[in-house]
N, C-alpha and C positions, 0 to 999 in steps of 0.2 A: 469201532473206535478206535483208533491209533493212540501210542502216549509217545513223549519222543520228547530228550534233554535234549536240546542245542547249545553249542555255547562257540561265544562268540568270540574273533583274537582280531584286535583294533589296531592297524598300520601306526604306528605313531608319524609323523608330517615335519616335519622340519618347516619351522616359517622362514619364507624370504629373506633378506637385507639383516640378516645373524653377522655380529662379526666374527672375524676367526679368532682362536682360541689366540689368552694373552703370549705372552712370552715367563717363566719363571724369575725373576729382574733383582730378585732378594741373592741368587745365587753368585752375583757382585761382588759380594761383602765378604767373598772367597776372595782369597787376594792369590792365590793360583789361577783361579777361574778369566780373574777378575783381568791380570799378567798376558791370559793366552787372550783377550778379546780383544787388549789390545794390536799385541802381535797380528792377529791377524786381523784384523779391518785395518792395520798398517799396509801389511801386505796386500790387501785387495784393492786399500785406495790409491797406491802407488801404480799398479798395474791400467784401473783408471784414468791415471795421470798420461800415462806413455801412448793408452789408446786416445785421449784427448777428449774421454765422450764423460766427463763428471757434470751431470745435471742431478737435479734432485729427486728424481723416481731411482736414478744409478745409488745418487748417494742414501736414499732411501731404504735400498736394496740389501746394499754392503752390512748397511746395523743389522737387519732384520733379519738377515740370512746366517746373519754369525748370532747373530743371540739365540735364534732358533736353534742351532747346532752345540752350542755350547751351557745353555740354560735350559734348554725345551721347555714345553709349555707349562702351562700352569694351572692344576688341578683343583678342584673343588672337590675340596677333603669334608666330610661331613663326619664330626667323632659321633663314634656309635656306642654310647654306658653300658647298651645291655650287651652282655656276655655269648657268645656261642654256645654254653651251655645252657643258658638260659630260653636265649631262641626256640633252641632242640624240646626242650620241658615244654614252651608254648608251644608249639607245632604238635607236640603229643597231650597238648588239654583239648588244645583246637579239635585234636582226632575222637579225644571221648565225647566229645558234644555232640561232635554231628553219630557217636554211637549209640547215646542217650535216645537223642532225637527220631533214630532210625528203629528204635527199640521197642514192642510192642507188649514186650516178655514185662511184669512187675518184678521177679525175682533181679530179675538182668540189670535191671531199668538203676533198679538198688546199689548191686554190689557195680554199678556205672558211675554211679552219686558220686556214691565213698569212696572212688578211685579217684574220679576229677575230683573233688576234696581237696583230697591230698594233695595231689600234684597244683590244682590249687595257688596252696599254701607254698606249697617249692619254689614258682614262678614270683610268688610276692617278696619270697624272704631274698631267694637271688638274683630279684630286679635293685629291692633295698641296698644289695650290698655290693653289683655291679657300682649303683646311683651315690654310695658312698666313695667309691678305690674313684673311676670316674674326677671327683667333684677334688679328692684330691690330687692328683696326678696335675689336674689344670692348676692346683693355687700351687704346685713346685713349678711345672710350669713359668709361674706368674711370678715367684719368688728369685728364679735364674731370670727372668728378662726385664724383674728390678734389677738388680744387681749387675747387669746389664749393660745398664742406662734403656735398656730397647721399649720407647715406652709406645709405641707401634704394636707394640704385641701385649705388650700391659694392658693397655685400654683395652682391645679385643678382647682377653681373655680375661679382666674383670668385668668387662659386662656378659661375657660368657657365661662367668660362675651366678652375675648376677640374676638372670634371668628373665634380664625384662623387657617385654615386646613392646612394640609400635603402638604408641599413644595415636585412640584415634582423631578421625579430625573433627576441631573446634565448631562449636555454632555458627549457622549461618544465619542473619536478621536480612528478611526486606527491606524494602521501600521509606515504610512505617518505622520502624526498628525492634519488631516486632523475633523474636525467636522460631524461627522455621523451625520442621517437624517433616513438613513434604515437600512434595519438589523442590529443592536443594537442587539439583543441575538444572532445570526452568530457573531458578534464581539465576546461576552464573552465569548464565547462558545472557542474562539480558542486563547483568551485570557487566558481562565482556563488550557485549554489544553497545552499551553505551557510554563505558570509559574509551572505546578503538573505534567507532565512530561520530567520526565528530566533524560537523558544518565545513567546508571552507570556505576562507576567512574574504569578505569582499575590496581588502587593499590587499596588495602584495608588501610582504615586507622591505621592508629599505634599510640595504647593511651597508653605508657609510664606510669609506677605506680608512683603516690605522692613522692614528697620526705620524705615528713613529715606528717605525719597520721593528720589528723585532730579528734581536741576537740568534741566528738560528740558525747552523752551518745546514748549507742544500749538500754537500759532498759525499758520493757513497761510503755505505760504513767502512773502517780497514777493521782490520786482525785484533786490534784490541779493544774494540766495541764488540764483537762477538767475542771476544773471552771474555768479560764484562757476562755478557748475555745468558751464554752458559754457566760461568759462576752463579749467576744469581737465581737458576732454577733452581726449583725443589725436589728433593729427595722422593719416593715413593708416589709418585700424583697419576692416575692415569693416563694413557694413554691417547694422541686424536684417531684419528683415522689412517693415520698411516702408522698405526703401532709401533713409534719412538717413543722411548723414554727419554721422560731427563735426564732419566741413568746413564743410558747409552753415551748423546753426547759427553758428558760430564767422564766418563772412563778411560776413555783415549785423547787426551789433551793438545798431542803435540802435531797432528795433521786434522782432525778436524774440526777444529777454527780457523786453517784455513781454506780448506774446504766451501765452509758456510759460505768466508764472505765470498771469494767469486763467485759461487752461484747467487747470491744478496746481490751484490754489483751489478750482474749481468741483468736479471730484473728488475734495477734500479734505477739502469741505462733503458734498458728495451721498454720498462715501463709497461712489463706485459704479467700478470701473476700466474702460475701455474696452476694448472687446471687442478690439481691439489688441493689448494687451499682456496677455491672456493664452493667446498666441499664441504661443510657443515657434520 
């Protein structure tokens, strides 16, 4: 009879259709980086104008490639409040535990248990100290954000300090109004089928033409309308599938509105939307 230990290493499989990493748009708050972005975007836009190749795809590529070069990608940063020294002690404690489980000698077991208890106290003491330092650091960052009127950062840090987790979903009721504890997914399916799948009406809707014509301009949009639309966009919002942030459009305000006006005017006249607009 042969005994053996087998260790399997699973390979991580990437999901299909994942979004590319986002650019670190927060760097646009730096005046020097913002100025460099404006200069590089204008230079590349002028080249496209000379080549008479200013479509929506080329427009997006200029902004995105310039942003990647200057801002870099946004990295997910997970704040680890446990220090390296505490992690080292945790690994040592884990090793002591393995030795205790693998030792048959009573004398060695008692000695290892004594060492394990002492090491366990050091781990807990170090973890409490690390957590206290982490909270103090977060509180100082929140004070700095409040002094700079950076409400987004202040809200994020306050949420981190509160240690609040996402609440569970609310109760689901059946058709009689009683709260359900089981088969909740089936109830949602039943509700969706009832709401979304309705029978067609016997008669078609008869919509009469309006008596008065509305005063609506049907002329192609002009550059002033583009500037107002760009200024109305909110900063710091997540981009769409094209990865273009509103902050990028607002950063360069001399050439960008004119190019967007030409692109949208072409769409207006051809009455054909770009393929990227049809992708949700």
